[in-house]
One Martini backbone bead per residue (centre of mass of N, CA, C, O) as a GRO file, in nm:
protein
  491
    1UNK     BB    1  -2.656  -1.596  -4.681
    2UNK     BB    2  -2.478  -1.359  -4.779
    3UNK     BB    3  -2.599  -1.151  -4.591
    4UNK     BB    4  -2.512  -1.286  -4.329
    5UNK     BB    5  -2.206  -1.285  -4.395
    6UNK     BB    6  -2.175  -0.984  -4.418
    7UNK     BB    7  -2.252  -0.928  -4.127
    8UNK     BB    8  -2.031  -1.121  -4.007
    9UNK     BB    9  -1.788  -0.944  -4.165
   10UNK     BB   10  -1.768  -0.658  -4.008
   11UNK     BB   11  -1.487  -0.682  -3.880
   12UNK     BB   12  -1.335  -0.550  -4.126
   13UNK     BB   13  -1.437  -0.246  -4.021
   14UNK     BB   14  -1.314  -0.185  -3.738
   15UNK     BB   15  -1.110   0.043  -3.777
   16UNK     BB   16  -1.313   0.257  -3.874
   17UNK     BB   17  -1.507   0.245  -3.636
   18UNK     BB   18  -1.320   0.309  -3.396
   19UNK     BB   19  -1.224   0.575  -3.591
   20UNK     BB   20  -1.461   0.768  -3.677
   21UNK     BB   21  -1.343   1.053  -3.596
   22UNK     BB   22  -1.085   1.008  -3.820
   23UNK     BB   23  -1.167   0.949  -4.112
   24UNK     BB   24  -1.159   1.246  -4.257
   25UNK     BB   25  -0.856   1.309  -4.232
   26UNK     BB   26  -0.786   1.109  -4.496
   27UNK     BB   27  -0.938   1.231  -4.702
   28UNK     BB   28  -0.778   1.267  -4.999
   29UNK     BB   29  -0.512   1.164  -4.962
   30UNK     BB   30  -0.237   1.270  -5.126
   31UNK     BB   31  -0.155   1.218  -5.483
   32UNK     BB   32  -0.204   1.289  -5.786
   33UNK     BB   33  -0.155   1.023  -6.039
   34UNK     BB   34  -0.004   0.856  -6.329
   35UNK     BB   35   0.179   0.621  -6.164
   36UNK     BB   36  -0.031   0.436  -6.114
   37UNK     BB   37  -0.152   0.148  -6.117
   38UNK     BB   38  -0.311  -0.052  -6.308
   39UNK     BB   39  -0.656  -0.023  -6.201
   40UNK     BB   40  -0.606   0.189  -5.990
   41UNK     BB   41  -0.716   0.436  -5.727
   42UNK     BB   42  -0.512   0.327  -5.496
   43UNK     BB   43  -0.186   0.396  -5.328
   44UNK     BB   44  -0.001   0.227  -5.051
   45UNK     BB   45   0.306   0.141  -5.028
   46UNK     BB   46   0.233  -0.060  -5.291
   47UNK     BB   47  -0.077  -0.072  -5.229
   48UNK     BB   48  -0.339  -0.173  -5.437
   49UNK     BB   49  -0.663  -0.021  -5.537
   50UNK     BB   50  -0.974  -0.081  -5.662
   51UNK     BB   51  -1.300  -0.053  -5.729
   52UNK     BB   52  -1.397  -0.308  -5.582
   53UNK     BB   53  -1.267  -0.249  -5.306
   54UNK     BB   54  -1.399   0.022  -5.256
   55UNK     BB   55  -1.694  -0.080  -5.280
   56UNK     BB   56  -1.683  -0.280  -5.045
   57UNK     BB   57  -1.624  -0.076  -4.819
   58UNK     BB   58  -1.872   0.097  -4.867
   59UNK     BB   59  -2.078  -0.126  -4.801
   60UNK     BB   60  -1.985  -0.181  -4.512
   61UNK     BB   61  -2.038   0.104  -4.408
   62UNK     BB   62  -2.336   0.121  -4.480
   63UNK     BB   63  -2.428  -0.118  -4.307
   64UNK     BB   64  -2.333  -0.007  -4.039
   65UNK     BB   65  -2.480   0.272  -4.033
   66UNK     BB   66  -2.764   0.158  -4.072
   67UNK     BB   67  -2.762  -0.004  -3.805
   68UNK     BB   68  -2.720   0.246  -3.617
   69UNK     BB   69  -2.933   0.478  -3.762
   70UNK     BB   70  -3.115   0.388  -3.975
   71UNK     BB   71  -3.334   0.620  -4.103
   72UNK     BB   72  -3.110   0.854  -4.047
   73UNK     BB   73  -2.956   0.742  -4.281
   74UNK     BB   74  -2.752   0.908  -4.543
   75UNK     BB   75  -2.569   0.813  -4.806
   76UNK     BB   76  -2.532   1.090  -4.962
   77UNK     BB   77  -2.406   1.234  -4.680
   78UNK     BB   78  -2.157   1.021  -4.590
   79UNK     BB   79  -1.899   0.995  -4.760
   80UNK     BB   80  -1.812   0.695  -4.849
   81UNK     BB   81  -1.568   0.727  -5.033
   82UNK     BB   82  -1.388   0.881  -4.832
   83UNK     BB   83  -1.404   0.668  -4.605
   84UNK     BB   84  -1.283   0.431  -4.763
   85UNK     BB   85  -1.012   0.560  -4.823
   86UNK     BB   86  -0.937   0.609  -4.529
   87UNK     BB   87  -0.935   0.312  -4.444
   88UNK     BB   88  -0.724   0.203  -4.642
   89UNK     BB   89  -0.496   0.382  -4.547
   90UNK     BB   90  -0.489   0.294  -4.255
   91UNK     BB   91  -0.443  -0.006  -4.294
   92UNK     BB   92  -0.182   0.019  -4.464
   93UNK     BB   93  -0.007   0.170  -4.262
   94UNK     BB   94  -0.022  -0.044  -4.038
   95UNK     BB   95   0.065  -0.295  -4.205
   96UNK     BB   96   0.339  -0.192  -4.302
   97UNK     BB   97   0.463  -0.170  -4.015
   98UNK     BB   98   0.422  -0.462  -3.932
   99UNK     BB   99   0.611  -0.583  -4.144
  100UNK     BB  100   0.866  -0.424  -4.062
  101UNK     BB  101   0.847  -0.573  -3.765
  102UNK     BB  102   0.761  -0.891  -3.841
  103UNK     BB  103   0.470  -0.926  -3.884
  104UNK     BB  104   0.220  -1.195  -3.909
  105UNK     BB  105   0.007  -1.423  -4.089
  106UNK     BB  106  -0.112  -1.715  -4.021
  107UNK     BB  107  -0.259  -2.001  -4.125
  108UNK     BB  108  -0.431  -2.042  -3.869
  109UNK     BB  109  -0.569  -1.767  -3.872
  110UNK     BB  110  -0.701  -1.802  -4.147
  111UNK     BB  111  -0.863  -2.064  -4.088
  112UNK     BB  112  -1.028  -1.955  -3.852
  113UNK     BB  113  -1.173  -1.739  -4.015
  114UNK     BB  114  -1.307  -1.916  -4.225
  115UNK     BB  115  -1.478  -2.078  -4.015
  116UNK     BB  116  -1.644  -1.825  -3.927
  117UNK     BB  117  -1.777  -1.755  -4.208
  118UNK     BB  118  -1.791  -2.076  -4.298
  119UNK     BB  119  -1.893  -2.420  -4.290
  120UNK     BB  120  -1.797  -2.445  -4.598
  121UNK     BB  121  -1.639  -2.439  -4.896
  122UNK     BB  122  -1.871  -2.352  -5.086
  123UNK     BB  123  -1.974  -2.113  -4.924
  124UNK     BB  124  -1.708  -1.963  -4.922
  125UNK     BB  125  -1.675  -1.933  -5.229
  126UNK     BB  126  -1.933  -1.769  -5.276
  127UNK     BB  127  -1.857  -1.535  -5.095
  128UNK     BB  128  -1.592  -1.450  -5.230
  129UNK     BB  129  -1.705  -1.402  -5.514
  130UNK     BB  130  -1.913  -1.182  -5.430
  131UNK     BB  131  -1.712  -0.986  -5.252
  132UNK     BB  132  -1.397  -1.033  -5.404
  133UNK     BB  133  -1.384  -1.254  -5.659
  134UNK     BB  134  -1.120  -1.362  -5.506
  135UNK     BB  135  -0.910  -1.523  -5.287
  136UNK     BB  136  -0.678  -1.329  -5.307
  137UNK     BB  137  -0.836  -1.071  -5.218
  138UNK     BB  138  -0.934  -1.181  -4.952
  139UNK     BB  139  -0.654  -1.237  -4.820
  140UNK     BB  140  -0.554  -0.948  -4.838
  141UNK     BB  141  -0.775  -0.814  -4.666
  142UNK     BB  142  -0.726  -0.985  -4.413
  143UNK     BB  143  -0.428  -0.924  -4.373
  144UNK     BB  144  -0.456  -0.623  -4.338
  145UNK     BB  145  -0.639  -0.630  -4.091
  146UNK     BB  146  -0.465  -0.807  -3.898
  147UNK     BB  147  -0.214  -0.630  -3.905
  148UNK     BB  148  -0.349  -0.372  -3.806
  149UNK     BB  149  -0.434  -0.491  -3.534
  150UNK     BB  150  -0.154  -0.559  -3.430
  151UNK     BB  151  -0.053  -0.267  -3.437
  152UNK     BB  152  -0.256  -0.153  -3.246
  153UNK     BB  153  -0.176  -0.324  -3.000
  154UNK     BB  154   0.114  -0.226  -2.990
  155UNK     BB  155   0.047   0.075  -2.946
  156UNK     BB  156  -0.136   0.032  -2.683
  157UNK     BB  157   0.090  -0.057  -2.473
  158UNK     BB  158   0.183   0.258  -2.416
  159UNK     BB  159  -0.063   0.296  -2.258
  160UNK     BB  160  -0.115   0.517  -1.965
  161UNK     BB  161  -0.277   0.522  -1.633
  162UNK     BB  162  -0.300   0.687  -1.353
  163UNK     BB  163  -0.441   0.734  -1.051
  164UNK     BB  164  -0.436   1.042  -1.066
  165UNK     BB  165  -0.583   1.073  -1.337
  166UNK     BB  166  -0.845   0.938  -1.256
  167UNK     BB  167  -0.917   1.126  -1.019
  168UNK     BB  168  -0.907   1.390  -1.176
  169UNK     BB  169  -1.127   1.318  -1.381
  170UNK     BB  170  -1.354   1.268  -1.175
  171UNK     BB  171  -1.342   1.539  -1.036
  172UNK     BB  172  -1.406   1.706  -1.290
  173UNK     BB  173  -1.690   1.573  -1.344
  174UNK     BB  174  -1.806   1.646  -1.034
  175UNK     BB  175  -1.755   1.925  -1.040
  176UNK     BB  176  -1.879   2.243  -0.905
  177UNK     BB  177  -2.036   2.552  -1.006
  178UNK     BB  178  -2.123   2.884  -0.913
  179UNK     BB  179  -2.296   3.157  -1.072
  180UNK     BB  180  -2.243   3.491  -1.161
  181UNK     BB  181  -2.423   3.695  -1.407
  182UNK     BB  182  -2.390   3.908  -1.698
  183UNK     BB  183  -2.638   3.990  -1.955
  184UNK     BB  184  -2.596   4.186  -2.235
  185UNK     BB  185  -2.884   4.326  -2.394
  186UNK     BB  186  -2.966   4.539  -2.641
  187UNK     BB  187  -3.274   4.521  -2.633
  188UNK     BB  188  -3.330   4.573  -2.325
  189UNK     BB  189  -3.147   4.843  -2.308
  190UNK     BB  190  -3.355   5.000  -2.525
  191UNK     BB  191  -3.647   5.036  -2.392
  192UNK     BB  192  -3.620   5.351  -2.295
  193UNK     BB  193  -3.646   5.424  -2.583
  194UNK     BB  194  -3.863   5.713  -2.717
  195UNK     BB  195  -3.922   5.822  -3.000
  196UNK     BB  196  -4.061   6.048  -3.185
  197UNK     BB  197  -4.217   6.110  -3.477
  198UNK     BB  198  -4.022   6.329  -3.586
  199UNK     BB  199  -3.760   6.175  -3.529
  200UNK     BB  200  -3.825   5.932  -3.709
  201UNK     BB  201  -3.861   6.080  -3.976
  202UNK     BB  202  -3.575   6.201  -3.984
  203UNK     BB  203  -3.421   5.934  -3.968
  204UNK     BB  204  -3.537   5.813  -4.231
  205UNK     BB  205  -3.414   6.033  -4.411
  206UNK     BB  206  -3.107   6.010  -4.318
  207UNK     BB  207  -3.152   5.664  -4.359
  208UNK     BB  208  -3.275   5.559  -4.632
  209UNK     BB  209  -3.086   5.332  -4.732
  210UNK     BB  210  -3.101   5.150  -4.480
  211UNK     BB  211  -3.408   5.117  -4.472
  212UNK     BB  212  -3.439   4.990  -4.755
  213UNK     BB  213  -3.263   4.742  -4.707
  214UNK     BB  214  -3.431   4.621  -4.477
  215UNK     BB  215  -3.691   4.595  -4.634
  216UNK     BB  216  -3.584   4.398  -4.852
  217UNK     BB  217  -3.499   4.174  -4.635
  218UNK     BB  218  -3.822   4.198  -4.494
  219UNK     BB  219  -4.080   4.166  -4.672
  220UNK     BB  220  -4.234   3.930  -4.533
  221UNK     BB  221  -4.310   4.093  -4.274
  222UNK     BB  222  -4.508   4.296  -4.460
  223UNK     BB  223  -4.695   4.064  -4.506
  224UNK     BB  224  -5.056   4.046  -4.550
  225UNK     BB  225  -5.303   3.856  -4.514
  226UNK     BB  226  -5.596   3.759  -4.531
  227UNK     BB  227  -5.862   3.915  -4.329
  228UNK     BB  228  -6.077   3.878  -4.034
  229UNK     BB  229  -6.330   4.042  -3.848
  230UNK     BB  230  -6.502   3.881  -3.572
  231UNK     BB  231  -6.805   3.756  -3.443
  232UNK     BB  232  -6.946   3.535  -3.181
  233UNK     BB  233  -7.175   3.269  -3.114
  234UNK     BB  234  -7.167   3.004  -2.865
  235UNK     BB  235  -7.313   2.672  -2.865
  236UNK     BB  236  -7.250   2.405  -2.688
  237UNK     BB  237  -7.166   2.081  -2.850
  238UNK     BB  238  -7.105   1.777  -2.905
  239UNK     BB  239  -7.032   1.582  -3.176
  240UNK     BB  240  -7.165   1.314  -3.000
  241UNK     BB  241  -7.441   1.391  -2.939
  242UNK     BB  242  -7.744   1.357  -2.860
  243UNK     BB  243  -8.026   1.433  -3.028
  244UNK     BB  244  -8.167   1.590  -2.797
  245UNK     BB  245  -7.932   1.783  -2.735
  246UNK     BB  246  -7.892   1.894  -3.017
  247UNK     BB  247  -8.176   2.020  -3.047
  248UNK     BB  248  -8.164   2.210  -2.804
  249UNK     BB  249  -7.917   2.381  -2.894
  250UNK     BB  250  -8.026   2.464  -3.169
  251UNK     BB  251  -8.266   2.621  -3.059
  252UNK     BB  252  -8.103   2.832  -2.901
  253UNK     BB  253  -7.946   2.937  -3.148
  254UNK     BB  254  -8.194   3.026  -3.314
  255UNK     BB  255  -8.295   3.232  -3.110
  256UNK     BB  256  -8.045   3.414  -3.118
  257UNK     BB  257  -8.064   3.476  -3.420
  258UNK     BB  258  -8.345   3.613  -3.413
  259UNK     BB  259  -8.265   3.846  -3.232
  260UNK     BB  260  -8.054   3.969  -3.424
  261UNK     BB  261  -8.254   3.995  -3.671
  262UNK     BB  262  -8.448   4.182  -3.484
  263UNK     BB  263  -8.203   4.406  -3.369
  264UNK     BB  264  -8.010   4.309  -3.181
  265UNK     BB  265  -7.724   4.323  -3.025
  266UNK     BB  266  -7.466   4.118  -3.074
  267UNK     BB  267  -7.290   4.168  -2.820
  268UNK     BB  268  -7.518   4.131  -2.613
  269UNK     BB  269  -7.587   3.838  -2.685
  270UNK     BB  270  -7.309   3.719  -2.636
  271UNK     BB  271  -7.287   3.794  -2.332
  272UNK     BB  272  -7.542   3.620  -2.254
  273UNK     BB  273  -7.507   3.316  -2.435
  274UNK     BB  274  -7.224   3.252  -2.464
  275UNK     BB  275  -6.966   2.970  -2.440
  276UNK     BB  276  -6.717   3.171  -2.485
  277UNK     BB  277  -6.477   3.280  -2.266
  278UNK     BB  278  -6.278   3.444  -2.462
  279UNK     BB  279  -6.532   3.643  -2.595
  280UNK     BB  280  -6.786   3.720  -2.433
  281UNK     BB  281  -6.689   3.995  -2.283
  282UNK     BB  282  -6.641   4.109  -2.600
  283UNK     BB  283  -6.893   4.032  -2.775
  284UNK     BB  284  -6.737   3.799  -2.957
  285UNK     BB  285  -6.454   3.901  -3.011
  286UNK     BB  286  -6.178   3.778  -3.236
  287UNK     BB  287  -6.062   3.948  -3.427
  288UNK     BB  288  -5.801   3.905  -3.623
  289UNK     BB  289  -5.790   3.656  -3.900
  290UNK     BB  290  -5.663   3.408  -4.079
  291UNK     BB  291  -5.613   3.160  -4.257
  292UNK     BB  292  -5.593   2.853  -4.055
  293UNK     BB  293  -5.714   2.909  -3.751
  294UNK     BB  294  -5.978   2.788  -3.806
  295UNK     BB  295  -6.218   2.608  -3.867
  296UNK     BB  296  -6.340   2.532  -4.168
  297UNK     BB  297  -6.641   2.614  -4.139
  298UNK     BB  298  -6.586   2.888  -4.011
  299UNK     BB  299  -6.401   3.005  -4.229
  300UNK     BB  300  -6.588   2.985  -4.475
  301UNK     BB  301  -6.799   3.177  -4.359
  302UNK     BB  302  -6.633   3.432  -4.285
  303UNK     BB  303  -6.499   3.472  -4.585
  304UNK     BB  304  -6.805   3.503  -4.727
  305UNK     BB  305  -6.869   3.754  -4.578
  306UNK     BB  306  -6.983   4.056  -4.535
  307UNK     BB  307  -6.987   4.344  -4.405
  308UNK     BB  308  -7.228   4.297  -4.140
  309UNK     BB  309  -7.280   4.003  -4.177
  310UNK     BB  310  -7.494   3.723  -4.101
  311UNK     BB  311  -7.512   3.407  -4.026
  312UNK     BB  312  -7.583   3.113  -4.007
  313UNK     BB  313  -7.574   2.820  -3.874
  314UNK     BB  314  -7.268   2.680  -3.742
  315UNK     BB  315  -7.120   2.361  -3.755
  316UNK     BB  316  -6.905   2.223  -3.513
  317UNK     BB  317  -6.720   2.054  -3.276
  318UNK     BB  318  -6.829   2.282  -3.057
  319UNK     BB  319  -7.093   2.376  -3.224
  320UNK     BB  320  -7.288   2.667  -3.241
  321UNK     BB  321  -7.270   2.936  -3.478
  322UNK     BB  322  -7.255   3.295  -3.484
  323UNK     BB  323  -7.170   3.524  -3.750
  324UNK     BB  324  -6.988   3.841  -3.760
  325UNK     BB  325  -6.869   4.074  -3.986
  326UNK     BB  326  -6.666   4.365  -3.953
  327UNK     BB  327  -6.394   4.287  -4.129
  328UNK     BB  328  -6.221   4.305  -4.453
  329UNK     BB  329  -5.891   4.204  -4.547
  330UNK     BB  330  -5.675   4.226  -4.781
  331UNK     BB  331  -5.418   4.132  -4.937
  332UNK     BB  332  -5.084   4.261  -4.840
  333UNK     BB  333  -4.808   4.495  -4.887
  334UNK     BB  334  -4.628   4.692  -4.720
  335UNK     BB  335  -4.484   4.978  -4.762
  336UNK     BB  336  -4.217   5.168  -4.712
  337UNK     BB  337  -4.378   5.419  -4.622
  338UNK     BB  338  -4.541   5.261  -4.392
  339UNK     BB  339  -4.252   5.142  -4.236
  340UNK     BB  340  -4.007   5.341  -4.193
  341UNK     BB  341  -4.051   5.417  -3.888
  342UNK     BB  342  -4.024   5.136  -3.776
  343UNK     BB  343  -3.736   5.090  -3.873
  344UNK     BB  344  -3.612   5.335  -3.737
  345UNK     BB  345  -3.673   5.242  -3.450
  346UNK     BB  346  -3.508   4.980  -3.456
  347UNK     BB  347  -3.236   5.112  -3.509
  348UNK     BB  348  -3.230   5.301  -3.264
  349UNK     BB  349  -3.248   5.076  -3.054
  350UNK     BB  350  -2.999   4.920  -3.140
  351UNK     BB  351  -2.795   5.150  -3.105
  352UNK     BB  352  -2.858   5.211  -2.810
  353UNK     BB  353  -2.802   4.925  -2.698
  354UNK     BB  354  -2.509   4.897  -2.800
  355UNK     BB  355  -2.395   5.145  -2.654
  356UNK     BB  356  -2.463   5.044  -2.367
  357UNK     BB  357  -2.300   4.787  -2.380
  358UNK     BB  358  -2.023   4.917  -2.430
  359UNK     BB  359  -2.022   5.080  -2.171
  360UNK     BB  360  -2.050   4.835  -1.970
  361UNK     BB  361  -1.804   4.676  -2.055
  362UNK     BB  362  -1.602   4.892  -1.968
  363UNK     BB  363  -1.692   4.934  -1.672
  364UNK     BB  364  -1.683   4.640  -1.565
  365UNK     BB  365  -1.396   4.568  -1.653
  366UNK     BB  366  -1.250   4.788  -1.486
  367UNK     BB  367  -1.360   4.710  -1.207
  368UNK     BB  368  -1.239   4.424  -1.199
  369UNK     BB  369  -0.939   4.510  -1.245
  370UNK     BB  370  -0.960   4.688  -0.962
  371UNK     BB  371  -1.123   4.456  -0.759
  372UNK     BB  372  -1.411   4.428  -0.832
  373UNK     BB  373  -1.687   4.273  -0.825
  374UNK     BB  374  -1.940   4.191  -1.023
  375UNK     BB  375  -2.169   4.237  -0.826
  376UNK     BB  376  -2.087   4.528  -0.745
  377UNK     BB  377  -2.069   4.652  -1.029
  378UNK     BB  378  -2.364   4.594  -1.111
  379UNK     BB  379  -2.504   4.750  -0.885
  380UNK     BB  380  -2.382   5.031  -0.957
  381UNK     BB  381  -2.538   4.999  -1.260
  382UNK     BB  382  -2.815   4.851  -1.244
  383UNK     BB  383  -2.758   4.545  -1.305
  384UNK     BB  384  -2.848   4.241  -1.380
  385UNK     BB  385  -2.831   3.940  -1.178
  386UNK     BB  386  -2.739   3.615  -1.235
  387UNK     BB  387  -2.805   3.263  -1.141
  388UNK     BB  388  -2.675   2.949  -1.055
  389UNK     BB  389  -2.647   2.646  -1.022
  390UNK     BB  390  -2.492   2.374  -1.042
  391UNK     BB  391  -2.202   2.332  -1.256
  392UNK     BB  392  -2.083   2.134  -1.515
  393UNK     BB  393  -1.899   1.983  -1.725
  394UNK     BB  394  -1.928   2.039  -2.086
  395UNK     BB  395  -1.887   1.998  -2.419
  396UNK     BB  396  -2.118   2.218  -2.506
  397UNK     BB  397  -2.132   2.451  -2.271
  398UNK     BB  398  -2.387   2.431  -2.106
  399UNK     BB  399  -2.598   2.685  -1.937
  400UNK     BB  400  -2.838   2.735  -1.740
  401UNK     BB  401  -2.995   3.040  -1.862
  402UNK     BB  402  -2.766   3.114  -2.090
  403UNK     BB  403  -2.606   2.877  -2.249
  404UNK     BB  404  -2.356   2.821  -2.496
  405UNK     BB  405  -2.007   2.803  -2.353
  406UNK     BB  406  -1.692   2.696  -2.333
  407UNK     BB  407  -1.540   2.946  -2.231
  408UNK     BB  408  -1.699   2.987  -1.973
  409UNK     BB  409  -1.642   2.712  -1.842
  410UNK     BB  410  -1.336   2.721  -1.844
  411UNK     BB  411  -1.317   2.977  -1.667
  412UNK     BB  412  -1.485   2.886  -1.424
  413UNK     BB  413  -1.276   2.638  -1.352
  414UNK     BB  414  -1.028   2.856  -1.308
  415UNK     BB  415  -1.172   2.984  -1.078
  416UNK     BB  416  -1.213   3.116  -0.781
  417UNK     BB  417  -1.389   3.169  -0.524
  418UNK     BB  418  -1.512   3.505  -0.592
  419UNK     BB  419  -1.417   3.532  -0.871
  420UNK     BB  420  -1.357   3.745  -1.150
  421UNK     BB  421  -1.406   3.817  -1.491
  422UNK     BB  422  -1.285   4.051  -1.745
  423UNK     BB  423  -1.408   3.880  -1.952
  424UNK     BB  424  -1.585   3.888  -2.253
  425UNK     BB  425  -1.873   3.711  -2.365
  426UNK     BB  426  -2.018   3.543  -2.639
  427UNK     BB  427  -2.380   3.488  -2.610
  428UNK     BB  428  -2.506   3.510  -2.867
  429UNK     BB  429  -2.631   3.848  -2.826
  430UNK     BB  430  -2.443   3.852  -2.571
  431UNK     BB  431  -2.276   4.004  -2.298
  432UNK     BB  432  -2.046   3.832  -2.070
  433UNK     BB  433  -2.018   3.800  -1.718
  434UNK     BB  434  -1.824   3.639  -1.450
  435UNK     BB  435  -1.881   3.463  -1.127
  436UNK     BB  436  -1.756   3.276  -0.866
  437UNK     BB  437  -1.937   3.164  -0.572
  438UNK     BB  438  -1.889   2.840  -0.603
  439UNK     BB  439  -1.727   2.525  -0.491
  440UNK     BB  440  -1.757   2.164  -0.562
  441UNK     BB  441  -1.598   1.880  -0.427
  442UNK     BB  442  -1.545   1.560  -0.425
  443UNK     BB  443  -1.510   1.290  -0.250
  444UNK     BB  444  -1.296   1.033  -0.283
  445UNK     BB  445  -1.478   0.805  -0.171
  446UNK     BB  446  -1.709   0.854  -0.391
  447UNK     BB  447  -1.508   0.747  -0.641
  448UNK     BB  448  -1.421   0.446  -0.611
  449UNK     BB  449  -1.653   0.298  -0.779
  450UNK     BB  450  -1.536   0.453  -1.062
  451UNK     BB  451  -1.237   0.387  -1.133
  452UNK     BB  452  -1.238   0.153  -1.339
  453UNK     BB  453  -1.416   0.281  -1.558
  454UNK     BB  454  -1.237   0.536  -1.595
  455UNK     BB  455  -0.976   0.394  -1.672
  456UNK     BB  456  -1.086   0.262  -1.931
  457UNK     BB  457  -1.167   0.520  -2.073
  458UNK     BB  458  -0.885   0.655  -2.075
  459UNK     BB  459  -0.737   0.430  -2.221
  460UNK     BB  460  -0.901   0.436  -2.483
  461UNK     BB  461  -0.837   0.727  -2.550
  462UNK     BB  462  -0.528   0.699  -2.563
  463UNK     BB  463  -0.516   0.483  -2.779
  464UNK     BB  464  -0.654   0.644  -3.001
  465UNK     BB  465  -0.457   0.879  -3.001
  466UNK     BB  466  -0.200   0.724  -3.058
  467UNK     BB  467  -0.286   0.593  -3.325
  468UNK     BB  468  -0.369   0.847  -3.477
  469UNK     BB  469  -0.097   0.999  -3.455
  470UNK     BB  470   0.076   0.784  -3.587
  471UNK     BB  471  -0.070   0.769  -3.860
  472UNK     BB  472  -0.037   1.063  -3.938
  473UNK     BB  473   0.270   1.063  -3.942
  474UNK     BB  474   0.312   0.827  -4.145
  475UNK     BB  475   0.145   0.946  -4.373
  476UNK     BB  476   0.319   1.199  -4.421
  477UNK     BB  477   0.571   1.045  -4.499
  478UNK     BB  478   0.444   0.904  -4.749
  479UNK     BB  479   0.361   1.158  -4.897
  480UNK     BB  480   0.646   1.287  -4.919
  481UNK     BB  481   0.740   1.012  -5.082
  482UNK     BB  482   0.499   0.929  -5.285
  483UNK     BB  483   0.315   0.666  -5.140
  484UNK     BB  484   0.042   0.839  -5.184
  485UNK     BB  485  -0.195   0.758  -5.435
  486UNK     BB  486  -0.433   0.884  -5.688
  487UNK     BB  487  -0.732   0.802  -5.924
  488UNK     BB  488  -1.059   0.912  -5.956
  489UNK     BB  489  -1.109   0.889  -6.272
  490UNK     BB  490  -1.154   0.559  -6.245
  491UNK     BB  491  -1.457   0.558  -6.118
   0.00000   0.00000   0.00000
């Protein structure tokens, strides 16, 4: 019963829930103080809160978030203590202003709420004792919440959205632009660089410290696990084949094995009889492979054979295998001396690509500033031009084919069709220029059906912004006056 009532009383957390985006703004607000009331951990404009009250709000928040996120909710990472303090501060700030304006909670409002929580006096008393300790603390918590709600509603009355705002917002959501863009990638621009062996060796000597540092940072890359190079012949048969079919395929596999043991070339036999299309034409060659890539029975056999040794028939879920090991490589980590020219080549390519990117950024930027379109400037430099389909505004800034960049989208919707931006954007590891090739705006008639829903969305957003900004302002005033204090050492 108490659990049901706890769930039913989640309305008490409504203020924190509605403003979940702003909860952490207030976390740990105020000033540590020794002048806080005895037994309190937080005091807001004379309203003191102790451990029990803070713990109750934390439990309510945990119940709410667990209900919303289920198994994805992690109480340890949710900063519940900070969220609970933030909620209590917000409630108190709103309630304090409500009292100052003469707003009150009537006896009838309190009685109505009590009737909603419990069907009879005894059940109500048990609930209050379990959740709040005393009826006095229950009534205070309820009064705080109801007064805060009244103040919220009062603040919300000043929110207004015009018809023009609604239409502009809908138009912005439905508007599309098409882009031409150049994404300068240092890696691809360096592909034409091909230093010779002597040049690489000299570069490694001249940049020995840099090469060694990169080697130390990437040691795992140069670690090679134990590997085997093997060939196989596969005669396919399903794992659940009938006994007659199983016996027939096994006999064919045994015959192939006898031919190999009789001196025939393994690769020739594989090309003739193997059922593995991936390796048959290569004489059964599977190349080098580490542990964990093949099925267990195949792997166990391959890694137990010596170089040049041929296995017995090996049964796997694919059928019967005959395996010959060509080479067995032990686990090792390649030394700095073995890889220093590889590292030198990577550095040289990176430097060459970066230099070419810098050169193109300067050239393209200057051309656009002088009135040349990005498309024409890119063609003159033989740089690849990418294009998008219609792109809409998105909060995450994602552009199909390019990646996520809010700055790119913001600029794109500020440009006129045909216009290019001389600003260079960083998108992942690339330097990006854009040009708007087309813009499509929705017809107003097509938006009419969505006006009411959009108006309500904008109103709710404005109300939340108004309330949050007002609370932040009032909170700072109380902090400056020393009227928000806490002592978390009492927790």
